[in-house]
Structure formats: structure tokens, C-alpha cells
C-alpha positions in Angstrom: 2.8 29.5 0.6 3.5 26.9 -1.4 2.4 23.4 -0.4 3.7 19.5 0.0 0.9 16.7 0.7 3.1 13.9 2.5 1.8 10.6 2.9 3.6 8.4 4.6 0.9 5.1 5.3 1.9 3.5 8.9 3.8 6.2 10.4 1.3 6.3 12.9 0.6 2.7 13.5 -1.3 0.7 14.2 0.9 -1.8 16.4 0.3 -4.0 19.0 1.8 -2.6 21.6 4.2 1.0 21.7 5.4 1.3 25.0 8.7 0.4 23.6 9.0 3.1 21.1 11.6 5.5 23.1 13.9 6.6 20.1 14.9 10.2 20.1 13.3 10.0 16.5 10.1 9.1 17.9 10.4 11.7 20.5 10.6 14.3 18.0 7.7 12.9 15.8 5.9 13.7 18.4 7.2 16.7 19.0 6.2 18.0 15.3 3.0 16.1 15.1 2.0 18.0 18.8 2.2 21.1 17.4 0.4 20.5 14.1 -3.1 21.1 13.7 -4.8 18.8 13.2 -8.0 17.5 11.0 -9.9 14.2 11.3 -10.6 13.0 8.1 -12.9 10.0 6.5 -9.8 8.3 4.6 -8.3 5.5 6.5 -6.4 3.4 3.8 -3.2 4.0 1.6 -6.1 3.9 -1.1 -8.7 6.0 -0.1 -6.2 9.0 0.7 -4.9 8.9 -2.9 -8.4 8.0 -4.0 -8.6 12.0 -2.5 -5.8 13.7 -3.5 -6.3 12.6 -7.4 -9.9 12.8 -7.6 -10.6 9.0 -7.7 -14.2 8.1 -7.4 -14.5 6.8 -3.7 -17.8 4.9 -4.7 -16.2 2.7 -6.6 -13.5 0.2 -6.2 -9.9 1.5 -5.8 -7.9 -0.1 -9.0 -4.7 -0.5 -7.8 -3.9 -2.7 -10.0 -4.7 -1.1 -13.6 -2.8 1.7 -11.9 0.3 0.1 -11.0 0.2 -1.4 -14.4 -0.5 2.1 -15.8 2.8 2.9 -14.1 5.1 0.0 -15.1 3.8 0.0 -19.1 2.1 -2.9 -18.6 -1.3 -1.9 -19.2 -3.9 -2.9 -21.7 -7.3 -1.6 -22.2 -10.5 -3.9 -23.0 -9.9 -5.7 -19.6 -10.2 -5.7 -15.9 -7.3 -6.2 -13.7 -6.6 -7.6 -10.5 -3.8 -8.3 -8.3 -4.0 -12.1 -7.5 -0.7 -12.4 -5.3 0.5 -15.6 -4.2 -0.2 -16.5 -0.1 0.3 -19.2 2.3 -2.9 -19.7 4.3 -2.7 -21.4 7.3 -5.6 -23.6 8.5 -6.9 -23.6 12.4 -10.1 -24.8 13.2 -13.3 -23.5 11.3 -10.7 -20.2 9.8 -7.9 -19.8 7.8 -4.9 -17.2 8.5 -3.4 -15.5 5.6 0.1 -14.7 4.8 2.0 -13.0 2.5 5.4 -13.7 0.9 7.1 -12.0 3.7 9.1 -14.9 4.5 8.1 -17.9 2.2 11.3 -17.1 0.0 9.2 -17.7 -3.0 11.8 -17.8 -5.7 11.3 -16.2 -9.6 11.5 -20.1 -10.9 8.6 -21.1 -8.5 6.9 -18.3 -9.2 7.1 -18.7 -13.0 6.0 -22.4 -13.0 2.6 -21.5 -10.5 2.0 -19.1 -12.9 2.1 -21.6 -16.0 0.1 -23.7 -14.0 -2.5 -21.4 -13.1 -2.6 -20.5 -17.3 -3.0 -23.5 -17.9 -5.8 -24.0 -16.1 -8.0 -21.2 -16.8 -6.9 -20.3 -20.4 -10.7 -21.5 -21.8 -12.4 -19.5 -19.0 -10.7 -16.5 -20.5 -8.4 -15.8 -17.1 -5.0 -14.8 -17.6 -2.3 -14.9 -14.5 0.6 -12.5 -15.2 3.6 -12.0 -13.1 5.5 -9.0 -12.9 7.8 -10.2 -10.1 7.9 -13.5 -7.9 6.1 -11.8 -5.5 3.7 -9.8 -7.4 0.9 -11.6 -9.4 -1.7 -10.0 -11.6 -5.1 -11.2 -13.6 -6.9 -10.4 -16.7 -10.0 -11.0 -17.8 -13.0 -9.3 -19.8 -15.7 -9.3 -17.5 -16.9 -10.0 -13.9 -15.6 -6.9 -12.5 -18.1 -6.1 -10.3 -17.2 -6.8 -7.5 -15.4 -5.0 -4.0 -12.1 -6.8 -2.6 -9.0 -6.0 0.2 -6.0 -4.9 0.2 -3.9 -8.1 1.0 -1.9 -6.1 3.4 -5.2 -5.3 5.6 -5.7 -9.3 5.5 -2.3 -10.5 6.8 -2.7 -12.6 10.0 -6.1 -12.3 9.6 -8.8 -14.5 9.3 -9.8 -14.7 5.5 -13.2 -15.4 5.9 -14.0 -11.8 7.5 -12.5 -10.1 3.9 -13.9 -12.4 0.8 -15.2 -10.8 -2.0 -18.6 -8.6 -2.3 -20.8 -7.5 -4.6 -22.4 -8.9 -7.9 -19.7 -11.0 -9.0 -18.2 -12.0 -5.9 -19.5 -15.8 -5.8 -17.8 -16.0 -9.1 -14.7 -14.6 -7.4 -15.1 -17.3 -4.3 -15.2 -19.8 -6.9 -12.2 -19.1 -8.8 -9.9 -18.3 -5.5 -11.0 -21.7 -4.3 -10.1 -23.4 -7.6 -6.6 -21.9 -7.5 -6.4 -22.7 -4.0 -6.5 -26.8 -4.9 -4.7 -26.9 -8.1 -2.0 -24.7 -5.9 -2.7 -27.6 -3.4 -1.6 -30.4 -6.0 1.7 -28.7 -7.8 4.9 -30.0 -7.6 6.4 -26.7 -6.9 4.8 -27.1 -3.8 5.5 -30.5 -3.1 9.1 -29.5 -3.5 8.7 -26.7 -1.8 7.5 -29.2 1.4 10.0 -31.8 1.5 12.5 -28.8 1.9 10.6 -27.4 4.9 9.5 -24.5 3.4 5.8 -23.1 3.7 3.6 -24.0 0.5 2.0 -20.9 -1.6 -1.2 -22.8 -1.2 -3.3 -19.9 -2.2 -3.6 -16.1 -3.7 -5.2 -13.4 -2.8 -7.7 -11.0 -5.4 -7.4 -7.2 -4.4 -7.2 -4.4 -6.0 -9.4 -4.7 -9.6 -11.1 -2.7 -12.3 -10.2 -0.4 -15.2 -8.5 2.9 -15.2 -10.7 5.8 -13.5 -11.1 8.8 -15.9 -8.4 11.3 -15.8 -9.2 13.8 -12.7 -9.8 17.4 -13.7 -7.2 19.3 -10.9 -5.1 21.6 -10.2 -1.3 21.3 -11.1 0.2 19.0 -8.6 4.4 17.6 -8.9 4.9 13.9 -7.9 7.4 12.4 -6.2 7.8 8.4 -5.3 9.2 5.2 -5.2 5.8 3.2 -6.4 4.2 2.3 -9.4 0.9 3.0 -8.6 1.5 6.7 -8.2 3.7 6.9 -10.8 0.9 5.0 -12.7 -1.9 8.1 -11.0 1.0 10.8 -12.4 0.5 9.1 -15.7 -3.5 9.0 -16.0 -3.5 12.5 -14.6 -0.4 14.3 -17.3 1.3 15.0 -14.2 4.7 15.8 -13.8 6.4 12.2 -12.0 10.0 12.1 -10.3 11.3 8.9 -8.8 13.1 9.9 -5.6 16.4 7.9 -3.9 17.3 10.8 -1.0 16.1 13.4 0.0 18.8 15.4 -1.9 17.2 14.0 -4.6 14.1 15.3 -4.2 14.9 18.9 -2.3 17.0 19.8 -5.7 14.2 19.1 -8.0 10.7 20.1 -5.9 9.0 23.1 -7.0 8.3 26.0 -4.5 5.7 27.8 -6.3 2.9 24.9 -6.7 1.4 22.1 -4.8 3.5 18.4 -4.6 2.8 15.2 -3.8 5.7 12.7 -1.9 4.5 9.5 -1.1 7.2 7.8 1.9 5.6 4.0 1.4 8.6 2.3 4.1 6.2 1.7 6.9 3.3 0.5 4.6 3.2 -3.2 5.3 5.3 -3.4 8.6 2.2 -2.8 10.6 0.9 -5.7 9.5 3.2 -7.9 10.4 2.5 -6.9 14.4 6.8 -6.9 14.9 7.4 -3.8 17.0 11.1 -3.8 16.6 11.1 -3.7 12.5 9.0 -1.0 12.6 11.2 1.2 14.8 14.1 0.5 13.3 12.9 1.0 9.9 10.8 4.6 11.3 14.4 5.6 13.0 16.0 5.4 9.1 13.2 6.6 7.6 12.8 9.7 9.7 16.7 10.3 10.0 17.1 10.6 6.3 13.6 11.6 5.1 11.2 13.1 7.5 13.3 15.5 9.7 15.5 17.1 6.7 12.0 17.7 5.0 10.3 19.2 8.0 13.3 21.3 8.3 13.5 22.2 5.1 9.7 22.5 4.7 9.7 25.4 7.8 12.9 27.1 6.7 11.4 27.5 3.0 7.9 28.8 4.5 5.9 25.3 2.7 3.3 24.3 4.3 2.9 20.4 4.7 -0.1 18.2 4.9 0.8 15.1 6.8 -1.3 12.1 5.8 -0.2 8.6 8.1 -3.5 6.8 6.4 -4.8 6.6 9.8 -8.2 9.2 9.5 -6.1 12.4 10.3 -4.3 14.9 8.4 -1.5 16.8 10.4 -1.1 20.6 8.7 2.2 21.5 9.5 3.4 25.1 8.9 6.0 27.7 10.4 2.6 29.4 12.2 2.2 26.7 14.8 6.4 26.0 15.5 6.3 27.9 18.9 3.5 25.7 20.8 4.9 24.6 23.3 2.6 23.2 25.9 1.5 20.5 23.6 -0.1 16.9 24.2 3.1 14.7 23.5 1.8 11.5 24.7 3.0 8.8 22.4 -0.6 7.3 22.8 -2.0 10.2 21.1 -0.6 9.8 18.0 0.8 5.9 17.5 -2.2 3.8 17.2 -2.5 0.1 18.8 -4.5 -3.0 17.9 -5.1 -5.8 19.8 
């Protein structure tokens, strides 16, 4: 039987509350999950799941920046690459709460000006900043790569001091982040933003650092998705990659003779913002346009699915369990909440 690995981070939360999630799409999802075989796994994040599927060394930090740049055709050898995303740090007593660029309305011109200021300041330190787009910045350096960081989506709306870099080079990077923060504080770009009643970009979050991992020795797997990181993983491992725009585009291309991977990241960051209404609206659209057609199509074509919501569970869905009618469909059993 052909197999589809379906990775949908955020599909099962966590959300601040779930009592009002009562759409027909949510009820249908619960019905599918209730009938599936449920396997507990140790991987509880998007990057951990990808590390296992692509046999990336889980003992080392996941090099998200390098892989994303490879997928964009912009990776260069000989240095470490990091994300250094622009953020707003809200000071509150003895801690600071992070907000990413969602809602900051950062412009391309502002982002370019801030990058130029950073490169001028850090040029003699061998640190180079690079902007892919206004909300996504990168940094490269030839050394100081022995550090463990936390992805920015896991820090949104949380106290940054609990997630600072760890490891041999942690002190170096903490100093760099502090220096970046001081530089941005005095930037003319932020002075103008404040005068226009906009929040300043007063910090940058370092994460996803490293060099490319070694190519994995694994069976052939066709890769489908829209994220440059997925494209980079496919390129590293010399696997066929196909960008997808809709279900028809996907179902017309997928091989029914070999394993495939499809990543749908529509809900990835939404859980971090804590807005259940936005999550449900996005989920309803995702379910209607993607998930329900995929599940029905897979059952019709005898394709088994390993569904990874990136929450420490793998749901194994196949034709053999579609007749399980007496299953627990309580929402709290499948969609997690947080305080």
C-alpha cells in the first residue's frame, strides 16, 4: 500500500480555549482522528518531525536557516547561517514579551534600512545580515556555531528570557542580540515609526542556526509543499520536489507507487497568536480545500496516511479503520489547550 506522510503543524493546537470550536469541519476532523490508530512519538514540534522524516541528526540543532536558503538557491558554504528575525520586545517589570512582525506592518524600505544599519555596525565583527523579505532576516558568520536556540514561533507572546541561546557560544550571541537591540533603539527608522504611532522594531530573535546536515541515506520519497525549508530538504537529499497550489494540482502529480510527503503549514504560526477565531477560520478553509479531499481520495485509492500535527502524536489513517464507529470524539482528546 502506498503511503502519504501528511505534516500539518498547528492542526491540533495548542489553543487558549476550545469550547467554541463547533464548526462542521472540526466535527469531521474529530471523526477521522477518533477512528485512526494513534501512536505516541517523542517529536513535539514541526522541526523535530522533519528531522525524523529526513533523518537529520536530532542531537544537533535543526539548521532551519541553512535549509531554507538552500531551498531559495541562496545558500553558500563555509559559514553558519541563522535566522535573525525582526521583533518587538514589550518590556514589563522584570521580563520582556516577544511579538513577531505579525501586526507590526514593517515595510520593505524600513527593513532594508535596518539591515543596512546592522551591516555597517557589525561589519568588522565578521557578521553579515541578509534580508530575504521584509519580515525574514538572515545572518551568517564563519564561527560561533556551537549554540542551541528556540524557533521564533515558540517564543511569540512569551517571556524571552526563558528562551535565550544555550551552549558553548551562548554568551557571544547574547551579547550580539543585546547590541542589536541597542542599535535598533537609536535607529531613525524606529524614531519615525514611533512618531507615526507604530510599534518599533526594537529587537531581533536568533534561531535556526547551523550548516547543512549530511545527506540522509533513505528510501525514495516524493516531496510536496510550499515552504522553502521543505524544498531545501528535498534538494539536500536529491528527492523530487513539487510546489503545490491546490488539491487538484497535488492529486494529479502524486505517485501511488511510492512514499510521499505533503506539508501544509497554514496553521503553523496561528496557534502562537492565541486567537481561536482566526484559527477556526483558517482551519475551516484548510479542511475544505485540502484535508477532507485528501482523506477521501486516499481512502478511495487505498493509500495509508501518517498524519503529523506536530504535537507528539502520529495518527495512522487507512481503510482498515474507517468502520470504527464507537470511538471517543470529545474535542479535548485531540485538540490541546494551553494557559
